[in-house]
Every structure is written in structure tokens, then in C-alpha cells.
DOSETOR-586374 format. One line per 4 residues: their letters; for each residue x, y negated, z negated of N, C-alpha, C, O, CB. Coordinates in nm, 2 decimals, always signed. Glycine has a CB too. Layout:
N
a> X,Y,Z,X,Y,Z,X,Y,Z,X,Y,Z,X,Y,Z ~ ... $
//
This chain:
143
xxxx> +9.76,-8.23,-8.99,+9.63,-8.23,-9.04,+9.53,-8.24,-8.92,+9.55,-8.33,-8.84,+9.61,-8.35,-9.14 ~ +9.43,-8.16,-8.91,+9.34,-8.16,-8.80,+9.22,-8.25,-8.84,+9.21,-8.30,-8.95,+9.30,-8.03,-8.76 ~ +9.14,-8.27,-8.74,+9.02,-8.36,-8.76,+8.93,-8.32,-8.87,+8.88,-8.40,-8.95,+8.94,-8.38,-8.63 ~ +8.91,-8.19,-8.88,+8.82,-8.13,-8.99,+8.87,-8.16,-9.13,+8.80,-8.21,-9.22,+8.80,-7.98,-8.97 $
xxxx> +9.00,-8.14,-9.14,+9.06,-8.17,-9.27,+9.05,-8.32,-9.31,+9.02,-8.35,-9.42,+9.21,-8.13,-9.28 ~ +9.08,-8.40,-9.21,+9.07,-8.55,-9.23,+8.92,-8.58,-9.28,+8.90,-8.66,-9.37,+9.11,-8.63,-9.10 ~ +8.82,-8.52,-9.21,+8.68,-8.55,-9.24,+8.65,-8.50,-9.38,+8.58,-8.57,-9.45,+8.60,-8.48,-9.14 ~ +8.70,-8.38,-9.42,+8.68,-8.33,-9.55,+8.74,-8.41,-9.66,+8.67,-8.44,-9.76,+8.75,-8.19,-9.57 $
xxxx> +8.86,-8.47,-9.64,+8.93,-8.55,-9.73,+8.84,-8.68,-9.75,+8.83,-8.72,-9.87,+9.07,-8.58,-9.69 ~ +8.79,-8.73,-9.65,+8.72,-8.85,-9.66,+8.59,-8.83,-9.73,+8.54,-8.90,-9.82,+8.69,-8.91,-9.52 ~ +8.52,-8.71,-9.70,+8.40,-8.68,-9.77,+8.42,-8.65,-9.92,+8.34,-8.69,-10.00,+8.33,-8.56,-9.71 ~ +8.53,-8.59,-9.96,+8.56,-8.57,-10.10,+8.59,-8.70,-10.17,+8.55,-8.72,-10.28,+8.68,-8.47,-10.11 $
xxxx> +8.66,-8.79,-10.10,+8.69,-8.92,-10.16,+8.56,-8.99,-10.19,+8.54,-9.06,-10.29,+8.78,-9.00,-10.07 ~ +8.46,-8.98,-10.09,+8.33,-9.05,-10.11,+8.26,-8.98,-10.23,+8.19,-9.06,-10.30,+8.25,-9.03,-9.99 ~ +8.27,-8.85,-10.24,+8.20,-8.79,-10.35,+8.25,-8.83,-10.48,+8.17,-8.85,-10.57,+8.22,-8.64,-10.33 ~ +8.38,-8.86,-10.49,+8.44,-8.91,-10.62,+8.39,-9.05,-10.65,+8.36,-9.09,-10.76,+8.59,-8.91,-10.60 $
xxxx> +8.37,-9.13,-10.54,+8.32,-9.26,-10.56,+8.17,-9.26,-10.60,+8.13,-9.34,-10.68,+8.33,-9.34,-10.43 ~ +8.10,-9.17,-10.54,+7.95,-9.15,-10.58,+7.94,-9.11,-10.73,+7.85,-9.15,-10.80,+7.88,-9.05,-10.49 ~ +8.04,-9.03,-10.77,+8.04,-8.99,-10.91,+8.05,-9.11,-11.01,+7.97,-9.12,-11.10,+8.15,-8.89,-10.94 ~ +8.15,-9.20,-10.98,+8.16,-9.32,-11.06,+8.04,-9.41,-11.05,+8.00,-9.47,-11.15,+8.29,-9.39,-11.02 $
xxxx> +7.98,-9.42,-10.93,+7.87,-9.51,-10.92,+7.75,-9.45,-11.00,+7.68,-9.53,-11.06,+7.83,-9.51,-10.77 ~ +7.73,-9.32,-11.00,+7.62,-9.26,-11.08,+7.64,-9.29,-11.23,+7.55,-9.32,-11.30,+7.60,-9.12,-11.06 ~ +7.77,-9.27,-11.28,+7.80,-9.29,-11.42,+7.78,-9.44,-11.46,+7.72,-9.48,-11.56,+7.94,-9.24,-11.45 ~ +7.84,-9.52,-11.38,+7.84,-9.67,-11.41,+7.70,-9.73,-11.40,+7.67,-9.82,-11.48,+7.94,-9.74,-11.32 $
xxxx> +7.62,-9.68,-11.31,+7.49,-9.74,-11.29,+7.38,-9.68,-11.38,+7.27,-9.73,-11.40,+7.45,-9.73,-11.14 ~ +7.42,-9.56,-11.44,+7.32,-9.49,-11.52,+7.21,-9.42,-11.44,+7.10,-9.39,-11.49,+7.26,-9.59,-11.62 ~ +7.23,-9.40,-11.31,+7.14,-9.34,-11.22,+7.18,-9.19,-11.22,+7.24,-9.14,-11.13,+7.14,-9.40,-11.08 ~ +7.14,-9.12,-11.32,+7.18,-8.98,-11.35,+7.14,-8.89,-11.24,+7.21,-8.79,-11.21,+7.13,-8.94,-11.48 $
xxxx> +7.03,-8.92,-11.17,+6.99,-8.83,-11.06,+7.08,-8.83,-10.94,+7.08,-8.73,-10.87,+6.86,-8.88,-11.01 ~ +7.17,-8.93,-10.93,+7.27,-8.93,-10.83,+7.38,-8.82,-10.85,+7.44,-8.78,-10.75,+7.34,-9.06,-10.83 ~ +7.39,-8.77,-10.97,+7.48,-8.66,-11.00,+7.44,-8.53,-10.92,+7.53,-8.45,-10.90,+7.48,-8.63,-11.15 ~ +7.31,-8.52,-10.88,+7.27,-8.41,-10.81,+7.34,-8.41,-10.67,+7.34,-8.31,-10.60,+7.12,-8.41,-10.80 $
xxxx> +7.38,-8.52,-10.63,+7.45,-8.53,-10.49,+7.60,-8.51,-10.51,+7.68,-8.50,-10.41,+7.43,-8.67,-10.43 ~ +7.65,-8.50,-10.63,+7.79,-8.48,-10.66,+7.82,-8.33,-10.71,+7.91,-8.27,-10.66,+7.84,-8.57,-10.78 ~ +7.73,-8.28,-10.79,+7.75,-8.14,-10.85,+7.66,-8.04,-10.79,+7.54,-8.08,-10.75,+7.74,-8.15,-10.99 ~ +7.70,-7.92,-10.77,+7.62,-7.81,-10.73,+7.51,-7.78,-10.84,+7.53,-7.81,-10.96,+7.71,-7.68,-10.69 $
xxxx> +7.41,-7.70,-10.81,+7.31,-7.66,-10.91,+7.38,-7.58,-11.03,+7.33,-7.59,-11.14,+7.20,-7.58,-10.84 ~ +7.48,-7.51,-10.99,+7.54,-7.42,-11.09,+7.67,-7.47,-11.15,+7.75,-7.40,-11.21,+7.56,-7.28,-11.02 ~ +7.69,-7.60,-11.14,+7.81,-7.67,-11.18,+7.83,-7.65,-11.33,+7.74,-7.66,-11.41,+7.82,-7.81,-11.14 ~ +7.95,-7.64,-11.37,+7.99,-7.65,-11.52,+8.08,-7.77,-11.53,+8.18,-7.79,-11.46,+8.07,-7.52,-11.57 $
xxxx> +8.04,-7.86,-11.63,+8.11,-7.98,-11.65,+8.16,-7.99,-11.79,+8.08,-7.97,-11.89,+8.01,-8.10,-11.62 ~ +8.29,-8.02,-11.81,+8.35,-8.02,-11.94,+8.42,-8.15,-11.97,+8.52,-8.19,-11.92,+8.45,-7.90,-11.94 ~ +8.35,-8.22,-12.07,+8.40,-8.34,-12.13,+8.46,-8.33,-12.26,+8.47,-8.42,-12.34,+8.29,-8.45,-12.13 ~ +8.50,-8.20,-12.30,+8.54,-8.18,-12.44,+8.67,-8.25,-12.48,+8.69,-8.29,-12.60,+8.55,-8.03,-12.47 $
xxxx> +8.76,-8.28,-12.38,+8.88,-8.34,-12.42,+8.86,-8.49,-12.46,+8.94,-8.55,-12.52,+8.98,-8.34,-12.30 ~ +8.74,-8.54,-12.42,+8.70,-8.68,-12.46,+8.61,-8.68,-12.58,+8.55,-8.79,-12.61,+8.64,-8.76,-12.34 ~ +8.58,-8.56,-12.64,+8.49,-8.56,-12.75,+8.35,-8.53,-12.71,+8.26,-8.55,-12.79,+8.50,-8.68,-12.83 ~ +8.33,-8.50,-12.58,+8.20,-8.48,-12.53,+8.16,-8.33,-12.53,+8.21,-8.25,-12.60,+8.19,-8.54,-12.40 $
xxxx> +8.07,-8.29,-12.44,+8.01,-8.16,-12.43,+8.06,-8.08,-12.31,+8.13,-8.14,-12.22,+7.86,-8.17,-12.42 ~ +8.04,-7.96,-12.31,+8.06,-7.87,-12.19,+7.93,-7.81,-12.16,+7.87,-7.75,-12.25,+8.18,-7.77,-12.22 ~ +7.88,-7.83,-12.04,+7.75,-7.77,-12.01,+7.72,-7.78,-11.86,+7.80,-7.81,-11.78,+7.65,-7.84,-12.09 ~ +7.59,-7.74,-11.84,+7.54,-7.74,-11.70,+7.52,-7.89,-11.65,+7.53,-7.98,-11.73,+7.41,-7.65,-11.69 $
xxxx> +7.49,-7.90,-11.52,+7.46,-8.03,-11.47,+7.35,-8.10,-11.55,+7.36,-8.21,-11.58,+7.43,-8.02,-11.32 ~ +7.24,-8.03,-11.57,+7.12,-8.08,-11.63,+7.15,-8.12,-11.78,+7.11,-8.22,-11.83,+7.00,-7.99,-11.63 ~ +7.22,-8.03,-11.85,+7.26,-8.06,-11.99,+7.35,-8.19,-12.00,+7.33,-8.27,-12.08,+7.34,-7.93,-12.06 ~ +7.44,-8.20,-11.91,+7.53,-8.31,-11.91,+7.46,-8.44,-11.87,+7.49,-8.54,-11.93,+7.65,-8.28,-11.81 $
xxxx> +7.37,-8.43,-11.78,+7.30,-8.55,-11.74,+7.22,-8.61,-11.86,+7.22,-8.73,-11.88,+7.20,-8.52,-11.62 ~ +7.15,-8.52,-11.93,+7.07,-8.56,-12.05,+7.17,-8.62,-12.16,+7.14,-8.72,-12.22,+6.99,-8.44,-12.11 ~ +7.28,-8.56,-12.18,+7.38,-8.60,-12.28,+7.44,-8.74,-12.24,+7.45,-8.83,-12.32,+7.49,-8.50,-12.29 ~ +7.47,-8.75,-12.11,+7.53,-8.88,-12.07,+7.43,-9.00,-12.09,+7.46,-9.11,-12.13,+7.57,-8.88,-11.92 $
xxxx> +7.30,-8.97,-12.06,+7.20,-9.07,-12.07,+7.18,-9.12,-12.21,+7.15,-9.23,-12.24,+7.06,-9.01,-12.01 ~ +7.20,-9.02,-12.30,+7.19,-9.06,-12.45,+7.31,-9.13,-12.50,+7.30,-9.24,-12.56,+7.17,-8.93,-12.53 ~ +7.43,-9.07,-12.47,+7.55,-9.13,-12.52,+7.59,-9.26,-12.46,+7.63,-9.36,-12.53,+7.66,-9.03,-12.51 ~ +7.58,-9.27,-12.33,+7.63,-9.39,-12.26,+7.53,-9.51,-12.27,+7.56,-9.62,-12.23,+7.66,-9.37,-12.12 $
xxxx> +7.41,-9.49,-12.33,+7.32,-9.60,-12.35,+7.38,-9.70,-12.45,+7.33,-9.81,-12.46,+7.18,-9.55,-12.40 ~ +7.48,-9.66,-12.53,+7.54,-9.75,-12.63,+7.64,-9.84,-12.56,+7.68,-9.94,-12.62,+7.61,-9.66,-12.74 ~ +7.68,-9.81,-12.44,+7.78,-9.89,-12.37,+7.72,-9.92,-12.23,+7.76,-9.86,-12.13,+7.91,-9.82,-12.36 ~ +7.62,-10.01,-12.22,+7.56,-10.04,-12.08,+7.66,-10.10,-11.98,+7.63,-10.09,-11.86,+7.45,-10.12,-12.10 $
xxxx> +7.77,-10.16,-12.03,+7.86,-10.22,-11.94,+7.97,-10.11,-11.91,+8.05,-10.08,-12.00,+7.92,-10.36,-11.99 ~ +7.97,-10.05,-11.79,+8.06,-9.94,-11.77,+8.13,-9.96,-11.63,+8.07,-10.01,-11.53,+7.99,-9.80,-11.77 ~ +8.26,-9.93,-11.63,+8.33,-9.93,-11.50,+8.44,-9.83,-11.50,+8.53,-9.83,-11.59,+8.40,-10.07,-11.48 ~ +8.43,-9.73,-11.41,+8.52,-9.63,-11.39,+8.59,-9.65,-11.26,+8.53,-9.68,-11.15,+8.46,-9.49,-11.39 $
xxxx> +8.73,-9.64,-11.26,+8.81,-9.65,-11.14,+8.88,-9.52,-11.12,+8.94,-9.46,-11.21,+8.92,-9.77,-11.15 ~ +8.87,-9.47,-11.00,+8.94,-9.34,-10.96,+9.06,-9.37,-10.87,+9.04,-9.45,-10.77,+8.84,-9.25,-10.88 ~ +9.17,-9.31,-10.90,+9.29,-9.33,-10.82,+9.29,-9.23,-10.70,+9.20,-9.15,-10.68,+9.42,-9.32,-10.90 ~ +9.40,-9.23,-10.63,+9.41,-9.14,-10.51,+9.42,-9.00,-10.56,+9.50,-8.96,-10.64,+9.54,-9.17,-10.43 $
xxxx> +9.33,-8.91,-10.50,+9.32,-8.78,-10.54,+9.42,-8.69,-10.47,+9.47,-8.72,-10.36,+9.18,-8.73,-10.52 ~ +9.46,-8.58,-10.53,+9.53,-8.47,-10.46,+9.43,-8.37,-10.43,+9.35,-8.33,-10.52,+9.65,-8.41,-10.55 ~ +9.43,-8.32,-10.31,+9.33,-8.22,-10.27,+9.40,-8.11,-10.20,+9.48,-8.13,-10.10,+9.23,-8.28,-10.17 ~ +9.37,-7.98,-10.25,+9.43,-7.86,-10.19,+9.31,-7.77,-10.15,+9.23,-7.74,-10.23,+9.52,-7.79,-10.29 $
xxxx> +9.31,-7.74,-10.02,+9.21,-7.66,-9.96,+9.25,-7.51,-9.96,+9.37,-7.47,-9.94,+9.18,-7.71,-9.81 ~ +9.15,-7.42,-9.97,+9.17,-7.28,-9.96,+9.03,-7.21,-9.94,+8.95,-7.22,-10.03,+9.24,-7.22,-10.08 ~ +9.01,-7.15,-9.83,+8.89,-7.06,-9.81,+8.76,-7.14,-9.83,+8.67,-7.09,-9.90,+8.89,-6.94,-9.90 ~ +8.75,-7.26,-9.77,+8.62,-7.33,-9.79,+8.60,-7.39,-9.92,+8.49,-7.44,-9.95,+8.51,-7.25,-9.76 $
xxxx> +8.70,-7.39,-10.00,+8.70,-7.46,-10.14,+8.81,-7.56,-10.15,+8.90,-7.56,-10.07,+8.71,-7.35,-10.25 ~ +8.80,-7.64,-10.25,+8.91,-7.74,-10.27,+8.93,-7.76,-10.42,+8.83,-7.76,-10.50,+8.87,-7.88,-10.20 ~ +9.05,-7.77,-10.46,+9.09,-7.82,-10.59,+9.13,-7.96,-10.58,+9.21,-8.00,-10.49,+9.21,-7.74,-10.66 ~ +9.07,-8.05,-10.66,+9.08,-8.19,-10.65,+9.12,-8.24,-10.79,+9.05,-8.21,-10.89,+8.95,-8.26,-10.60 $
xxxx> +9.23,-8.32,-10.80,+9.26,-8.39,-10.92,+9.28,-8.54,-10.89,+9.35,-8.57,-10.80,+9.40,-8.33,-10.99 ~ +9.21,-8.62,-10.97,+9.21,-8.76,-10.95,+9.23,-8.83,-11.08,+9.16,-8.80,-11.18,+9.08,-8.81,-10.87 ~ +9.33,-8.93,-11.08,+9.34,-9.01,-11.21,+9.23,-9.11,-11.22,+9.17,-9.15,-11.12,+9.48,-9.08,-11.20 ~ +9.20,-9.14,-11.34,+9.09,-9.24,-11.37,+9.12,-9.33,-11.48,+9.20,-9.29,-11.57,+8.95,-9.17,-11.39 $
xxxx> +9.06,-9.44,-11.48,+9.05,-9.53,-11.60,+8.91,-9.57,-11.62,+8.83,-9.58,-11.52,+9.15,-9.66,-11.58 ~ +8.87,-9.59,-11.73,+8.73,-9.64,-11.76,+8.73,-9.74,-11.87,+8.82,-9.75,-11.95,+8.64,-9.52,-11.80 ~ +8.63,-9.83,-11.86,+8.60,-9.93,-11.96,+8.45,-9.91,-12.00,+8.37,-9.91,-11.91,+8.63,-10.08,-11.91 ~ +8.43,-9.90,-12.12,+8.29,-9.90,-12.17,+8.27,-10.02,-12.26,+8.34,-10.04,-12.36,+8.26,-9.76,-12.25 $
xxxx> +8.17,-10.10,-12.23,+8.15,-10.22,-12.31,+8.00,-10.23,-12.37,+7.91,-10.17,-12.31,+8.18,-10.35,-12.21 ~ +7.99,-10.30,-12.48,+7.86,-10.30,-12.54,+7.75,-10.38,-12.47,+7.63,-10.36,-12.50,+7.88,-10.36,-12.67 ~ +7.79,-10.47,-12.38,+7.69,-10.54,-12.31,+7.74,-10.56,-12.16,+7.85,-10.54,-12.13,+7.66,-10.68,-12.37 ~ +7.64,-10.60,-12.07,+7.68,-10.63,-11.94,+7.72,-10.78,-11.92,+7.77,-10.81,-11.82,+7.57,-10.60,-11.85 $
xxxx> +7.69,-10.86,-12.02,+7.72,-11.00,-12.02,+7.87,-11.02,-12.03,+7.94,-10.93,-12.07,+7.65,-11.07,-12.13 ~ +7.91,-11.14,-11.98,+8.05,-11.17,-12.00,+8.08,-11.19,-12.15,+8.02,-11.27,-12.21,+8.09,-11.30,-11.93 ~ +8.18,-11.10,-12.20,+8.21,-11.11,-12.34,+8.36,-11.12,-12.34,+8.43,-11.08,-12.25,+8.15,-10.99,-12.42 ~ +8.41,-11.17,-12.46,+8.55,-11.18,-12.48,+8.62,-11.04,-12.49,+8.55,-10.95,-12.55,+8.58,-11.27,-12.60 $
xxxx> +8.74,-11.03,-12.45,+8.81,-10.90,-12.46,+8.82,-10.85,-12.60,+8.84,-10.73,-12.62,+8.95,-10.91,-12.40 ~ +8.81,-10.94,-12.69,+8.83,-10.90,-12.83,+8.70,-10.85,-12.90,+8.70,-10.81,-13.01,+8.88,-11.01,-12.91 ~ +8.59,-10.86,-12.83,+8.45,-10.82,-12.88,+8.46,-10.67,-12.93,+8.51,-10.59,-12.86,+8.34,-10.83,-12.78 ~ +8.41,-10.65,-13.05,+8.40,-10.51,-13.10,+8.31,-10.42,-13.01,+8.21,-10.47,-12.96,+8.35,-10.51,-13.24 $
xxxx> +8.35,-10.30,-13.00,+8.27,-10.20,-12.92,+8.33,-10.16,-12.79,+8.28,-10.07,-12.72,+8.14,-10.26,-12.91 ~ +8.44,-10.23,-12.74,+8.50,-10.19,-12.62,+8.58,-10.06,-12.63,+8.65,-10.04,-12.73,+8.59,-10.30,-12.56 ~ +8.56,-9.97,-12.54,+8.65,-9.85,-12.53,+8.71,-9.85,-12.39,+8.65,-9.87,-12.29,+8.56,-9.72,-12.55 ~ +8.84,-9.82,-12.39,+8.92,-9.81,-12.27,+8.98,-9.68,-12.27,+9.03,-9.63,-12.37,+9.03,-9.93,-12.25 $
xxxx> +8.99,-9.61,-12.16,+9.06,-9.48,-12.15,+9.10,-9.45,-12.01,+9.08,-9.52,-11.92,+8.97,-9.38,-12.21 ~ +9.16,-9.32,-12.01,+9.21,-9.28,-11.88,+9.25,-9.14,-11.89,+9.27,-9.08,-12.00,+9.31,-9.37,-11.83 ~ +9.28,-9.08,-11.78,+9.33,-8.94,-11.76,+9.31,-8.89,-11.62,+9.34,-8.96,-11.52,+9.26,-8.85,-11.86 ~ +9.26,-8.77,-11.62,+9.25,-8.70,-11.49,+9.11,-8.63,-11.48,+9.07,-8.57,-11.58,+9.36,-8.60,-11.47 $
xxxx> +9.05,-8.63,-11.37,+8.93,-8.55,-11.34,+8.98,-8.43,-11.25,+9.04,-8.46,-11.15,+8.81,-8.63,-11.27 ~ +8.96,-8.31,-11.29,+9.00,-8.20,-11.22,+8.87,-8.13,-11.17,+8.78,-8.08,-11.25,+9.08,-8.10,-11.31 ~ +8.85,-8.12,-11.04,+8.73,-8.06,-10.98,+8.77,-7.93,-10.91,+8.88,-7.92,-10.85,+8.66,-8.16,-10.88 ~ +8.68,-7.84,-10.91,+8.67,-7.73,-10.80,+8.55,-7.77,-10.72,+8.44,-7.79,-10.77,+8.66,-7.58,-10.87 $
xxxx> +8.57,-7.77,-10.59,+8.46,-7.81,-10.50,+8.45,-7.70,-10.39,+8.54,-7.63,-10.36,+8.49,-7.94,-10.43 ~ +8.33,-7.69,-10.34,+8.30,-7.60,-10.23,+8.21,-7.67,-10.13,+8.13,-7.76,-10.16,+8.22,-7.47,-10.28 ~ +8.23,-7.63,-10.01,+8.15,-7.68,-9.90,+8.02,-7.62,-9.90,+8.01,-7.49,-9.91,+8.22,-7.66,-9.76 ~ +7.91,-7.69,-9.89,+7.77,-7.64,-9.89,+7.70,-7.70,-9.77,+7.75,-7.79,-9.71,+7.69,-7.68,-10.03 $
xxxx> +7.58,-7.65,-9.74,+7.51,-7.70,-9.63,+7.48,-7.85,-9.64,+7.47,-7.92,-9.54,+7.38,-7.63,-9.61 ~ +7.48,-7.90,-9.76,+7.46,-8.05,-9.79,+7.59,-8.12,-9.79,+7.58,-8.24,-9.82,+7.38,-8.06,-9.92 ~ +7.70,-8.06,-9.78,+7.83,-8.13,-9.79,+7.91,-8.07,-9.90,+7.87,-7.98,-9.97,+7.82,-8.28,-9.80 ~ +8.02,-8.13,-9.93,+8.10,-8.09,-10.05,+8.03,-8.12,-10.18,+7.97,-8.23,-10.19,+8.24,-8.16,-10.04 $
xxxx> +8.04,-8.03,-10.27,+7.98,-8.04,-10.40,+8.08,-7.99,-10.51,+8.15,-7.89,-10.48,+7.85,-7.97,-10.42 ~ +8.09,-8.05,-10.62,+8.17,-8.01,-10.73,+8.10,-7.90,-10.80,+7.99,-7.91,-10.84,+8.21,-8.13,-10.83 ~ +8.17,-7.78,-10.82,+8.12,-7.67,-10.89,+8.17,-7.67,-11.04,+8.12,-7.60,-11.13,+8.15,-7.53,-10.82 ~ +8.28,-7.74,-11.06,+8.34,-7.76,-11.19,+8.41,-7.89,-11.20,+8.48,-7.93,-11.11,+8.43,-7.63,-11.23 $
xxxx> +8.39,-7.95,-11.32,+8.47,-8.07,-11.35,+8.52,-8.05,-11.49,+8.45,-8.02,-11.58,+8.38,-8.20,-11.34 ~ +8.65,-8.07,-11.50,+8.71,-8.07,-11.64,+8.78,-8.21,-11.65,+8.87,-8.24,-11.57,+8.82,-7.94,-11.66 ~ +8.74,-8.29,-11.75,+8.80,-8.42,-11.77,+8.92,-8.39,-11.86,+8.91,-8.32,-11.96,+8.70,-8.52,-11.84 ~ +9.04,-8.44,-11.82,+9.16,-8.44,-11.91,+9.18,-8.58,-11.96,+9.25,-8.66,-11.89,+9.28,-8.39,-11.83 $
xxxx> +9.13,-8.61,-12.08,+9.15,-8.74,-12.13,+9.29,-8.75,-12.18,+9.34,-8.68,-12.26,+9.05,-8.76,-12.25 ~ +9.37,-8.85,-12.13,+9.51,-8.87,-12.17,+9.52,-8.98,-12.27,+9.61,-8.97,-12.35,+9.59,-8.91,-12.05 ~ +9.43,-9.07,-12.27,+9.44,-9.18,-12.38,+9.31,-9.25,-12.39,+9.22,-9.24,-12.30,+9.55,-9.28,-12.34 ~ +9.29,-9.31,-12.50,+9.17,-9.39,-12.54,+9.20,-9.49,-12.64,+9.27,-9.46,-12.74,+9.05,-9.30,-12.59 $
xxx> +9.16,-9.61,-12.62,+9.17,-9.72,-12.72,+9.03,-9.78,-12.74,+8.94,-9.77,-12.66,+9.28,-9.83,-12.67 ~ +9.02,-9.83,-12.87,+8.89,-9.89,-12.90,+8.91,-10.03,-12.97,+9.01,-10.04,-13.04,+8.81,-9.80,-13.00 ~ +8.83,-10.12,-12.95,+8.83,-10.25,-13.01,+8.71,-10.27,-13.08,+8.69,-10.38,-13.14,+8.86,-10.36,-12.91 $
//
């Protein structure tokens, strides 16, 4: 692995972390630093939508307002480079809670889930950006 590949891997790992920060904080404008203008985002395996970056930002703002307590954890990604692009798959788990306050684990409204985020990324003048995200929801539980 040369220095450029190491730097690319670190930048992509940071991009994945920025994605979770945007989702968990509800700062939807931060997704502009994760996705390209022409990105296609597919949450259909989790019962969500498939759409453009702007369509998905609006949808997330509406849907996730019901669960203001959010925490997504991303596992170690696999990254395959080819011709200035990368295919990235990263495991995730998420918890969606009805409040940000400390609540008992048995409180109604908790959602827990996990699966894989599959990205196609390309290097842009502003850094790596995701041009496509497909969420592969593997499991979901609700309380």
C-alpha cells in the first residue's frame, strides 16, 4: 500500500463517520459533504425511499424527527479502488429512540437495526464523495 492509498482509506473512513454524524445530529446539510450532487441513495431495504441527495435529505428530516435520539455505529469498511473510484461496504448498527433523555431499555418506540452500507465513491476536487449508497438492512427489532 502506498502513501496515497493510505490517505484515501483514511479520508473514506472519515467520510463514513461524517455520514453518521449528519444522520445522528439531524444536520442534513452535512450530507452535502458526504454525497455528490448527482448521488443516488437507496433506503428501500429498510422501508425507505430511493432518491436524489435533496429528496433523501427532506425525507430523513421528516421521518427521523420521530426518533430524536439516534446513534449509528459503522464497522470496519472494505474498500476496493479502481480508476479513481472506490467500492465501499461497511457494516452498521443503529438505534433510534423516542427521546434524547435517559430512558429505560423497555420504553416503547425503540428501533434497533443493522446491516451494510454499500457505497460507490469517486474522488472529486473537494475530496472523496459517495455517488451511490445502497443500504442493505439485515435485521430490525422494535420495542
